[in-house]
PAZAPA-4460 file (N, C-alpha, C; in steps of 0.05 Angstrom, whole numbers, plus 32768, in hexadecimal, padded with zeros to 4 digits):
% residues 189
    n_x    n_y    n_z   ca_x   ca_y   ca_z    c_x    c_y    c_z   seq   type   mol
   800F   7FEA   7FFB   8007   7FFF   8001   8008   801F   8008     1      X     A
   800F   8030   7FF2   800F   804E   7FF3   801E   8055   8008     2      X     A
   802E   805D   8014   8031   806A   802E   8020   8087   802C     3      X     A
   801C   808F   8044   7FFE   809C   8041   8012   80C5   8040     4      X     A
   800C   80D4   8033   801A   80E5   8031   8019   80F4   8056     5      X     A
   802F   8102   804E   803F   8110   806C   8024   8114   8077     6      X     A
   8017   8126   8068   8006   8137   807B   7FF1   8128   8087     7      X     A
   7FE6   810B   8074   7FD4   8107   807F   7FDA   80EF   8093     8      X     A
   7FF6   80EA   809A   8003   80D8   80B2   8006   80EC   80C8     9      X     A
   800D   8102   80C2   800D   8113   80D4   7FF5   8117   80EA    10      X     A
   7FDF   811E   80D8   7FC5   8128   80DD   7FBB   810C   80E5    11      X     A
   7FBC   80F9   80E2   7FAF   80E7   80E6   7FB9   80D6   8108    12      X     A
   7FD2   80D8   810E   7FDA   80D0   8126   7FCC   80E3   813B    13      X     A
   7FCC   80F8   8136   7FC2   810E   814B   7F9E   8104   814B    14      X     A
   7F91   80FE   8132   7F74   8103   812B   7F6D   80DF   8139    15      X     A
   7F79   80D0   8132   7F73   80BC   8145   7F76   80B4   815B    16      X     A
   7F85   80C4   816E   7F90   80BC   8184   7F7D   80D0   819B    17      X     A
   7F6A   80DC   818C   7F58   80F4   819C   7F40   80D6   81A8    18      X     A
   7F35   80E2   81B9   7F1D   80D2   81C7   7F0C   80CF   81B9    19      X     A
   7EFC   80B6   81B7   7EE5   80BB   81A6   7ECB   80CC   81B4    20      X     A
   7EC2   80DE   819A   7EA8   80F0   81A3   7E91   80E1   819C    21      X     A
   7E78   80F0   8195   7E5D   80E1   819D   7E57   80D0   8183    22      X     A
   7E51   80C1   8187   7E46   80AF   8169   7E40   80C3   8154    23      X     A
   7E4F   80BD   8136   7E49   80CA   811A   7E2D   80C5   811D    24      X     A
   7E29   80E3   810B   7E0D   80E0   80FF   7E0F   80E7   80E3    25      X     A
   7DF6   80E3   80D4   7DEC   80E7   80B7   7E07   80F9   80AF    26      X     A
   7E02   8112   80C2   7E08   8130   80B8   7E22   812B   80B6    27      X     A
   7E39   811B   80C8   7E51   811D   80CC   7E53   810C   80B4    28      X     A
   7E54   80F2   80AC   7E52   80DC   8098   7E54   80ED   8078    29      X     A
   7E3F   80FD   8074   7E3C   810B   805E   7E55   8121   805D    30      X     A
   7E5D   8130   8072   7E6F   8139   806E   7E85   8139   8065    31      X     A
   7E8C   8125   807B   7EA6   810F   807A   7EA9   8107   8050    32      X     A
   7E96   80FC   8054   7E94   80F5   802D   7E99   8105   8020    33      X     A
   7E91   811E   8023   7E8C   813A   800F   7EAE   813B   8011    34      X     A
   7EB5   813C   8029   7ED2   814E   802B   7EE9   8138   801F    35      X     A
   7EE4   8116   801E   7EEF   8108   800E   7EF4   8110   7FED    36      X     A
   7ED9   8113   7FEB   7ED0   8113   7FCA   7EE3   812C   7FC5    37      X     A
   7EDD   8146   7FD9   7EF1   815F   7FD4   7F0A   8168   7FD3    38      X     A
   7F16   8150   7FD9   7F34   8149   7FE6   7F37   815F   7FFA    39      X     A
   7F26   8163   800C   7F27   817A   8027   7F39   8166   803F    40      X     A
   7F4B   815D   8038   7F55   8149   804C   7F51   8153   806C    41      X     A
   7F5B   8171   806F   7F5A   8179   808A   7F3D   817A   809C    42      X     A
   7F27   8176   8084   7F0E   8174   808D   7F05   8161   8095    43      X     A
   7F12   8150   8085   7F11   8137   8090   7F1B   8127   809B    44      X     A
   7F28   8130   80A1   7F3B   8128   80BF   7F3C   812D   80DA    45      X     A
   7F25   814A   80D4   7F1A   8158   80EB   7F01   8144   80F5    46      X     A
   7EF2   813D   80DF   7EDC   812C   80E8   7EDC   8112   80EA    47      X     A
   7EF9   8105   80E2   7EFC   80EB   80E9   7F0A   80ED   8110    48      X     A
   7F17   8105   8114   7F23   810C   812F   7F04   810D   813E    49      X     A
   7EF7   811D   8136   7EDE   8116   8141   7EC8   8103   814A    50      X     A
   7ECB   80FE   8133   7EB2   80DB   812D   7EC2   80C6   8122    51      X     A
   7ED1   80BC   812B   7ED8   80AA   8129   7ED2   808B   811B    52      X     A
   7EAF   8082   811E   7EA7   807D   8117   7EA4   8084   80F6    53      X     A
   7EA5   80A8   80F0   7E9E   80A8   80D5   7EA8   8098   80B8    54      X     A
   7EC9   8085   80C1   7ECB   807C   80B0   7EBC   8069   80A6    55      X     A
   7EA1   8059   80B4   7E93   8053   809A   7E70   805A   8096    56      X     A
   7E79   806F   8096   7E5D   807F   80A1   7E54   8080   807C    57      X     A
   7E41   808C   807A   7E34   808C   805E   7E28   80A6   8058    58      X     A
   7E25   80B2   8044   7E13   80CC   8040   7DFF   80C5   8037    59      X     A
   7DE8   80DB   802D   7DD0   80D6   8031   7DC3   80C9   8014    60      X     A
   7DE2   80CB   8004   7DD9   80AF   7FEA   7DDE   809F   7FF3    61      X     A
   7DEF   8093   8001   7DFA   8078   800A   7E16   807B   8004    62      X     A
   7E24   8092   7FFD   7E38   8090   7FFD   7E50   8084   800D    63      X     A
   7E5D   8078   800F   7E77   8071   8021   7E91   807F   8023    64      X     A
   7E9D   8088   8034   7EBC   8095   8033   7ECE   8085   8024    65      X     A
   7ECA   8068   8029   7EDB   805A   8016   7ED3   8058   7FF6    66      X     A
   7EBE   8054   7FED   7EB9   805B   7FD1   7EBB   8075   7FC6    67      X     A
   7EBE   8086   7FDB   7EBF   80A7   7FD3   7ED7   80AB   7FCA    68      X     A
   7EF0   8099   7FE4   7F08   809F   7FDD   7F17   8092   7FBE    69      X     A
   7F03   8077   7FBA   7F08   805E   7FA5   7F08   8074   7F8B    70      X     A
   7EEC   8082   7F8F   7EE5   808F   7F6C   7EF2   80A3   7F6E    71      X     A
   7EFC   80B4   7F7F   7F10   80CE   7F7C   7F31   80C2   7F74    72      X     A
   7F37   80A9   7F77   7F52   809A   7F6F   7F62   80A7   7F89    73      X     A
   7F5C   80AA   7FA4   7F67   80BB   7FB6   7F72   80A3   7FC7    74      X     A
   7F94   8095   7FB8   7F9C   8089   7FC5   7F9C   8080   7FE7    75      X     A
   7FAB   809C   7FEE   7FAB   80A6   800B   7F99   8098   801C    76      X     A
   7F7C   80A5   800F   7F66   80A9   8029   7F5B   8087   8027    77      X     A
   7F5E   8083   8008   7F5D   8062   8003   7F64   804A   801F    78      X     A
   7F89   804C   8020   7F97   8037   802D   7F8A   8042   8052    79      X     A
   7F82   8061   804E   7F91   806C   806B   7F68   805D   8074    80      X     A
   7F5A   8063   8068   7F3E   8059   8074   7F3F   8039   8074    81      X     A
   7F48   802C   806B   7F49   8013   8068   7F54   8004   807E    82      X     A
   7F6E   801E   808B   7F84   800F   809C   7F6D   801D   80B5    83      X     A
   7F5C   802A   80B5   7F4C   802F   80C8   7F2F   8024   80CC    84      X     A
   7F39   8010   80C2   7F19   7FF8   80C6   7EFF   8004   80AE    85      X     A
   7F08   800D   809F   7EE6   8015   808E   7EE8   7FF5   8082    86      X     A
   7ED0   7FF2   8083   7EC5   7FD2   8077   7ECD   7FD1   805C    87      X     A
   7ED1   7FBE   8052   7EE0   7FBA   8031   7EC4   7FB6   8020    88      X     A
   7EB3   7FAE   8034   7E9D   7FA2   8023   7E81   7FB2   8021    89      X     A
   7E82   7FCE   8034   7E68   7FE0   802F   7E64   7FEA   801B    90      X     A
   7E4D   7FE1   800B   7E45   7FED   7FF6   7E37   8005   7FF8    91      X     A
   7E39   801B   7FDE   7E31   8032   7FE2   7E0A   802F   7FDC    92      X     A
   7E01   8040   7FD2   7DE3   804A   7FD3   7DDA   8039   7FBD    93      X     A
   7DE9   802F   7FA7   7DE0   8021   7F8F   7DEC   8002   7F93    94      X     A
   7DF3   7FF5   7FA9   7DFE   7FDB   7FB2   7E1A   7FD9   7F9B    95      X     A
   7E1F   7FEE   7F9C   7E46   7FE4   7F93   7E55   7FE1   7FAD    96      X     A
   7E63   7FCE   7FAE   7E79   7FCE   7FBD   7E97   7FE6   7FB7    97      X     A
   7EA5   7FEA   7FC5   7EC0   7FF4   7FCB   7ECA   7FDB   7FA8    98      X     A
   7ED7   7FC7   7FB2   7EDE   7FBD   7FA1   7ECF   7FBD   7F83    99      X     A
   7EBB   7FB8   7F7C   7EAB   7FBF   7F6E   7EB1   7FE0   7F60   100      X     A
   7EB0   7FF9   7F74   7EBC   8010   7F68   7ECD   8005   7F5B   101      X     A
   7EDF   7FFE   7F6C   7F09   7FFB   7F5E   7F03   7FF3   7F42   102      X     A
   7EFB   7FDA   7F42   7EFC   7FD3   7F25   7EF5   7FDE   7F11   103      X     A
   7ED7   7FF2   7F18   7ED0   8005   7F05   7EDE   8011   7EF2   104      X     A
   7EED   8024   7F08   7F06   8039   7EFA   7F23   8027   7EFB   105      X     A
   7F29   8014   7EFA   7F42   800E   7EFB   7F58   800E   7F15   106      X     A
   7F4F   800F   7F2E   7F5F   8018   7F3F   7F64   7FFF   7F4D   107      X     A
   7F7E   7FFC   7F3D   7F95   7FD8   7F47   7F95   7FDD   7F68   108      X     A
   7FA7   7FF2   7F6B   7FB1   7FF3   7F8A   7F94   7FED   7F99   109      X     A
   7F7B   7FFE   7F9F   7F64   7FF7   7FAD   7F63   7FDD   7FA3   110      X     A
   7F59   7FCC   7F92   7F4C   7FB9   7F8E   7F65   7FA3   7FA2   111      X     A
   7F7D   7F9E   7F9E   7F8A   7F97   7FAC   7F8F   7FA5   7FCF   112      X     A
   7F8D   7FB4   7FD4   7F82   7FBC   7FF3   7F6C   7FB2   7FFB   113      X     A
   7F58   7FAE   7FED   7F40   7FA7   7FF4   7F40   7F8E   7FF7   114      X     A
   7F4D   7F74   7FE4   7F4C   7F5C   7FE4   7F5C   7F5A   7FF7   115      X     A
   7F77   7F66   8007   7F80   7F5F   801D   7F6F   7F6B   8033   116      X     A
   7F5C   7F79   8031   7F4D   7F7D   8048   7F3A   7F6F   8057   117      X     A
   7F33   7F58   803B   7F23   7F3B   803C   7F03   7F4A   8034   118      X     A
   7F0C   7F57   8021   7EF6   7F65   8011   7EE6   7F50   8001   119      X     A
   7ECA   7F44   7FFD   7EC4   7F2D   7FF2   7EC1   7F2C   7FD3   120      X     A
   7ED7   7F20   7FC9   7ED8   7F15   7FA8   7EBE   7F20   7F9D   121      X     A
   7EAA   7F11   7FA4   7E90   7F02   7F8F   7E79   7F17   7F9C   122      X     A
   7E7A   7F28   7FAA   7E66   7F3B   7FB0   7E55   7F44   7F9D   123      X     A
   7E44   7F4B   7F9C   7E32   7F4E   7F82   7E1C   7F66   7F8C   124      X     A
   7E1E   7F7C   7F79   7E02   7F97   7F80   7DEA   7F8A   7F7D   125      X     A
   7DD7   7FA2   7F78   7DBF   7F9E   7F71   7DBA   7F8D   7F58   126      X     A
   7DCA   7F8E   7F44   7DCA   7F86   7F2C   7DD3   7F68   7F27   127      X     A
   7DE0   7F57   7F3F   7DEB   7F4B   7F45   7E10   7F41   7F2E   128      X     A
   7E14   7F60   7F2F   7E2B   7F60   7F20   7E40   7F58   7F32   129      X     A
   7E57   7F4C   7F2F   7E70   7F50   7F46   7E84   7F61   7F35   130      X     A
   7E93   7F5D   7F4C   7EB1   7F78   7F43   7EB6   7F64   7F2B   131      X     A
   7EB7   7F54   7F27   7EC3   7F41   7F06   7EB9   7F4F   7EEF   132      X     A
   7E9C   7F48   7EF9   7E89   7F54   7EE6   7E93   7F67   7EDC   133      X     A
   7E97   7F7D   7EEB   7E94   7F9E   7EEC   7EB8   7F9D   7EDA   134      X     A
   7EC8   7F93   7EE9   7EE0   7F91   7EE0   7EDD   7F82   7EB7   135      X     A
   7ED4   7F79   7EB7   7ED5   7F6C   7E98   7EC0   7F7F   7E87   136      X     A
   7EAC   7F88   7E8C   7E9E   7FA0   7E89   7EAB   7FB9   7E7C   137      X     A
   7EBF   7FC0   7E8F   7ECC   7FD8   7E8F   7EF6   7FDA   7E85   138      X     A
   7EF6   7FB9   7E78   7F07   7FAF   7E6D   7F20   7FB5   7E7D   139      X     A
   7F20   7FAD   7E93   7F30   7FB8   7EAD   7F43   7F9D   7EA9   140      X     A
   7F52   7F95   7E9E   7F5C   7F80   7E98   7F79   7F73   7EB3   141      X     A
   7F81   7F80   7EC3   7F90   7F84   7ED0   7F86   7F7B   7EE6   142      X     A
   7F70   7F83   7EE9   7F56   7F7F   7F04   7F4C   7F67   7F02   143      X     A
   7F45   7F5D   7EE8   7F39   7F41   7EE3   7F43   7F32   7EED   144      X     A
   7F64   7F30   7EE2   7F7F   7F20   7EEF   7F79   7F21   7F11   145      X     A
   7F75   7F3A   7F17   7F7D   7F35   7F35   7F68   7F27   7F4D   146      X     A
   7F4B   7F34   7F3D   7F39   7F1E   7F4C   7F35   7F06   7F3F   147      X     A
   7F36   7EF8   7F2F   7F41   7EDF   7F25   7F50   7ED0   7F33   148      X     A
   7F66   7EE0   7F3F   7F7E   7ED1   7F50   7F70   7EDC   7F69   149      X     A
   7F62   7EE6   7F70   7F55   7EE6   7F8A   7F38   7ECE   7F93   150      X     A
   7F32   7EC2   7F77   7F2A   7EAE   7F78   7F05   7EB6   7F64   151      X     A
   7EFF   7ECA   7F67   7EF0   7ED1   7F55   7EDB   7EC0   7F40   152      X     A
   7EC5   7EB9   7F43   7EB6   7EAA   7F34   7EAC   7EBA   7F1A   153      X     A
   7EC5   7EAB   7F05   7EB4   7EBE   7EEA   7E9A   7EAE   7EE0   154      X     A
   7E8E   7E98   7EEB   7E71   7E90   7EE1   7E5D   7E9C   7EF3   155      X     A
   7E68   7EA7   7F0A   7E57   7EB3   7F12   7E37   7ECC   7F01   156      X     A
   7E28   7EC8   7F00   7E17   7ED5   7EEC   7E08   7EEE   7F00   157      X     A
   7E03   7F01   7EEC   7DF5   7F16   7EF7   7DD8   7F0F   7EF4   158      X     A
   7DC9   7F23   7F08   7DAC   7F1F   7F07   7D9D   7F2D   7EEE   159      X     A
   7DA7   7F47   7EEE   7D9C   7F53   7ECE   7DA0   7F4E   7EB6   160      X     A
   7DB7   7F3D   7EAD   7DBA   7F31   7E95   7DB9   7F12   7E91   161      X     A
   7DC1   7F08   7EA3   7DC7   7EE9   7EAC   7DE0   7EE1   7EA2   162      X     A
   7DF5   7EFC   7E99   7E0B   7EF8   7E8C   7E25   7EF1   7EA8   163      X     A
   7E39   7EE7   7EA7   7E47   7EE3   7EB9   7E6A   7EF0   7EB2   164      X     A
   7E79   7EF6   7EBE   7E8E   7F05   7EAF   7E9A   7EF2   7E95   165      X     A
   7E9B   7EDC   7E95   7EA3   7EC9   7E87   7E91   7ED8   7E65   166      X     A
   7E72   7ED2   7E6B   7E63   7EDE   7E58   7E6D   7EF2   7E47   167      X     A
   7E6F   7F0A   7E5A   7E78   7F29   7E50   7E89   7F29   7E48   168      X     A
   7EA1   7F17   7E4F   7EBC   7F14   7E3D   7EB4   7F0E   7E22   169      X     A
   7EA4   7EF9   7E23   7EA1   7EE9   7E06   7E92   7EFC   7DF4   170      X     A
   7E83   7F11   7DF9   7E78   7F21   7DEF   7E82   7F39   7DE4   171      X     A
   7E9B   7F3C   7DF5   7EAC   7F58   7DEE   7EC8   7F53   7DDA   172      X     A
   7EBF   7F5C   7DC2   7ED5   7F56   7DAA   7EF0   7F68   7DB0   173      X     A
   7EE7   7F7F   7DBF   7EFE   7F8A   7DC2   7F19   7F8A   7DCC   174      X     A
   7F0F   7F75   7DDE   7F24   7F6C   7DF5   7F2A   7F54   7DF6   175      X     A
   7F32   7F43   7DE9   7F33   7F20   7DE7   7F43   7F1E   7DFE   176      X     A
   7F57   7F29   7E09   7F68   7F22   7E1E   7F56   7F21   7E36   177      X     A
   7F38   7F25   7E3A   7F2B   7F29   7E52   7F1F   7F0A   7E4C   178      X     A
   7F1B   7EFD   7E36   7F11   7EE5   7E35   7F23   7ECA   7E34   179      X     A
   7F42   7ED3   7E30   7F53   7EC6   7E33   7F5C   7EC2   7E54   180      X     A
   7F5D   7ED6   7E5F   7F5B   7ED5   7E81   7F4F   7EC3   7E8C   181      X     A
   7F35   7ECC   7E84   7F22   7EB9   7E8D   7F1F   7EA1   7E8C   182      X     A
   7F1B   7E96   7E6F   7F24   7E7A   7E70   7F3C   7E69   7E70   183      X     A
   7F4C   7E73   7E79   7F66   7E6F   7E8B   7F52   7E5F   7EA5   184      X     A
   7F44   7E6A   7EAD   7F2F   7E5F   7EC8   7F1F   7E51   7EC3   185      X     A
   7F1D   7E39   7EC9   7F0C   7E28   7EC4   7EF3   7E29   7ED6   186      X     A
   7EDB   7E26   7EC2   7EC0   7E29   7ED0   7EB9   7E18   7EE6   187      X     A
   7EAD   7E2C   7EF6   7EA5   7E18   7F0D   7E8F   7E11   7F0E   188      X     A
   7E8F   7DEF   7F13   7E75   7DDE   7F0A   7E77   7DC1   7F26   189      X     A
***
C-alpha cells in the first residue's frame, strides 16, 4: 500500500489519539463523504477526530467514504480508511461495493487493498453483477486477472441479463484478451 502523505500521517496520529465523541449522525457522515469527494483533508480529518465512527458512515444517497475515496482515486484516503477499519464490503445506495467501484474505474491498487482486507470477491449489486462482471464490461484486464486469482467465479450470472463474466467476455470482440484470461479458468460445475 502506498504510504500516506506526510500531512495525513501527522494529522491522523493526532486525530485518532483523541477520545471518541458522541455517536456520528447522518449530517457528519454526509459532511465526511463530501470532504473526501472535494479533497478537503483538513475537514475530513477534523470530522474523523470528533466522530471516529464516521469511517463507515453514509451520506443521504447512501454513498460511503470508502467508495467516495475510490471514485476520486484518492490513494491516500482509500488506504487510510481501510487501515482505520472501513468495511470493505459496505455498498453504496445503488448496491455497489467498494470492489465494484474500483473494478469499474480500473483502480488496481484499491482492488488489491480491498481483497487484502477481506472484501467478498463474488458479492453482487442490485442487478446481480459481481466485480468480475463489471471489470469485464469495462475492459479492465489487470483487474480481471486479479479477481480471478482471488477466486472470483467467472460463471456466476447476473440477474439482469442472465450473463456471467465469461458470457460478457465472449460477446466483447474488442478485447479478446478478456476471454483468453477467463477461458484459462475452468467452469465451476
